[in-house]
N, C-alpha and C positions, 0 to 999 in steps of 0.2 A: 421532592421527587425529580431526578435528573430526567430530561427528556431526550430521546432518541431521534435524529434527524437524518433520514435515508439519503444515501447518495449512491452512486454506481459507476462502476468503471465501463461505461455505457461503449467503450471500443469494441468490447466483447460482443455487444448485437452487431455492429457494423464499422467497417472502417471508415464509411462515410459519415462525417460529422452531422449533416442535415438528417439523415437516417437516424442517427444516434437521438439527436433531438426529438424529431417525431416520436420515436419510441419510448423516451421518458415521459413526454407529454401522454402518451397512452396508458403507461404506468402509473401515472400520477406520481412522477418522483421530479422533484425540481432542482435537484443538483446532480452534477457530477463530477467526478473526479477525472481530472482531464490528463490521459497519456497519449491515445493515438487520435490524430486528426488528420483525416483523409489520406491515410496511408503513411504518416510521418511521426515519428515520436517528437511529443511534447518540447523534448530539447534540443531539436533542430530547426523547429519554426522561427521563419524571418520577422522581423516587427510587422511587415505588412500582412503576413500570413495570420498573425494575432489579431490585427484589426480586424480581418476579414472574419476570423472566427468568433471575434466577440460580437461582432452584428448580426452573426447567424443566431449566437445564442440568446442574444436580446430580443430576436425576433420570436422566438418561441419561449421566453421567458425562463430560460435556464440559466443558474448560477454554478460556479466552480466552487466547489467546497476544499479542494486541495489541489495541488499540480503532482502528478504520480509520477515523477521523475525518477531517472535512473542514476541519480548521482551516488556516489559511494558503490555502485554496484561493477566495479573494476577491480583489475590485480593491483595490489600494493605496489609491486616493483614496474608498472606501467607508466606512462606518460601523464605524470598527476598535475603538470603544468597546463597541459591541454583540457584536462578536466578540470580546472579552476575555470577556465574561459567558457566552459559548458556549463558552469554552475552560473554564472555571471547573465548568461544567456536565459537561463532557466529562471532566475530571481525577476530579471527584465521582463519577461513574459508576465510572471506572477502579478508584479505592479501593474501592466497594463489590463489584467484580468480583475485587478481589485482582490485578489488572494492573498492569505497570510500563511496558509502550511504547506509545506514541500516534504512530500514523502521522499526519502532517501535511506541508504544502506550505510554499512560500517567495512566495506571493502574483503575483495579475497584474499587470502594468506597466501605467500609464494610458497609452491610446492614444496613439503619436507620443513616448513617452519610452523613452530609452536605460537600459540596465543601469547604466552610469555615473550618470547623473543619478538614479537610483532607489536607488543603493546605500546611501547613509545611511538613508534612510527604512525599507527593507528590515530593515536590522541592527537598528535602533530598536526596531522592531515586532516582530521575533523575540526582541529581548532581554526585551521585556514578557512576551512566552508564557514563554519559559525562566524568568524569574523566580516567575510563576505555578506553573508545572509544577513548579518546586524546592520551593515550598511544599507541595504534594502529594505530593512524593515520588515524581514519575512521570518518566519519560524520552520526550524529543521525538525522534522518528525522521522526517528528512526523507526524502519520496520526490522522485525525478525524473519531472517531466513537461512535456508540451508548455505552453509559454507564459509558464509561472511565472520567476521569476527564476533558481530553480535546476533549469533545464531540461537545460543540458550538464554533462558530467562535470567541466569546468574550474569551473563556477559551483558543483556540488556541493562540490568540495573547497576552494573559497575559503570557503563558509559553516562546512563542519566545521572548517576550520583557525582561521579568524576567532574562533569560539567555544569554542576549546581543548579539544574532546572533550563538552562540554555538549551540543552537536547531534549527534545520531547519522545515521547513513544507511540508508533502505531502498533497495537497491539492485534497482531494475526495468529487466532486460535488454530484455525487450520495449519500453519505452517508449522506451527509448534508441535501438533501432531505427527505431520509428517517426519519431522525431525526427531521423533521418538519422547517428547516433554510432555508431561502431564497439564492440559491448558488452564485448568481453573486455579490451579497452585500457581502458574507462571501469571496470570490474570491477578491473583492476591498479592504476588511479589511486586508488582509493577504498578499496580493500581493509581498510586499517586502522582505517577510521571505519565498516565496516558492521555494523548491527546485527542486521540479517536481511534475507531475500531476498523480493521478491514473483516469483512463477512465473507469468510471461505471455510467450507467443512470438509472434514476429511477423515481417513481411517488410518491406524497404525499400519495396516498392512499397504498401504501405499496409493490407495485410490481419492481422488477428490470427488464429493459427493454435495448433492444439493442441501442449504442449510437445514440442520436439525435431522439430517439422515446418516450423521457421522458420528466422530468420537470426540468432535472439539467443544462440546458443552455451550454451545452458541446461547442457547436458550437460558441456563443457569446463570452465564456471566453477564448477560445483558440486562437479566431481571436483577441480579446483585446490583449492576451499575445504577439502574433505574433508582432502588433504593439508596444506595450508600455514594453514588459517585457526586463529587462537588461540581459539576457543572454541566449542562447542556451539553451534547457532543454529537458528532457525525458517525453513523455507520456506514460506511462502504461497501456496497456488495461487488465482491470480486469473484464471480464463481467460479472460473477456469474449468467448464464442465466437459469443454472438449478438449481432450487431453494434448495440452501443448507440447510442441517439440521440445525434447531434452527432460522431460518430467523424470522420467524412469532415472536416466543418467543423473538428475540432480537430487534425488533422493535415495537412488541407489537400492531400489525395489522394483520387481516386478509383478505386477498384477493385472488383473482383468476388471477391468471397472464394470459395476453394475448398473451404471446410468449411461445410456448411449442417445444421442442424437443424429437427427438425419442433417442438422445444420446449425450454426451458430445462433440463428434468430430463436429457435425453439428451445435450445439449450440454456438462453439468457431468460426467455420467458418463464421456463419451468422455476429457473433460479428466483425469479422475483415473487412468483405465486407460492414457491415454499417458503422464504425468506419471510414474506407477509403473512402466510400460515402461522407460522412460528412466532410471529409477534403479536 
């Protein structure tokens, strides 16, 4: 039976890294997926800032399960040379932290362009990222998200198969629901390519809700993976329970979220409690 190892985007609890670490200790979570550090995105940290962050993590006994990078979350017609420089910085950070997995995306398509028209360029740019990642000994893990090339389960599979296992999948069942795809079918399609999971629940109507309270079939997917998964894996809590700026525009829906919180600490706490209850 495969083991599920809990991690979290703790920057959703606080921007402050020390507060993130204290919260994770309190919740009994030993890992974070590093994305925000003291108000800065992980992709812009200097080497000295990474050294200081690692010391703080070590002080609290927190390890990093993956780097939650923004790589590939840029327009395909943007400055992609600068994007490769960002990738090198991210991979250096990963090496300094002893982290293998890098979450990333597959580019926003230029307005008016189809997937077929952009396929060649997307694959070329991903190949560049993969070659650099291999120089640094890290693994790129593609997350499904709205409006990127790999939004649908079928496109995620196409990417994984094209690169012959060099590009892994981060399965975000909540994102699939927000984008109108059936999450269990997506999981089954992608199962052998999944490196780890993001835990976010949502409703087809557009709301993001605590784990087990939506339509992302998180419990069923994780139970199936425990029974049939090839290896132990991380499940990273990414609750997004305080609606983040731009969500309505991103998913193209207007909704009234049934779950409301006074602050991000309470939202994150409820997310942890609901996930632990589900598990």
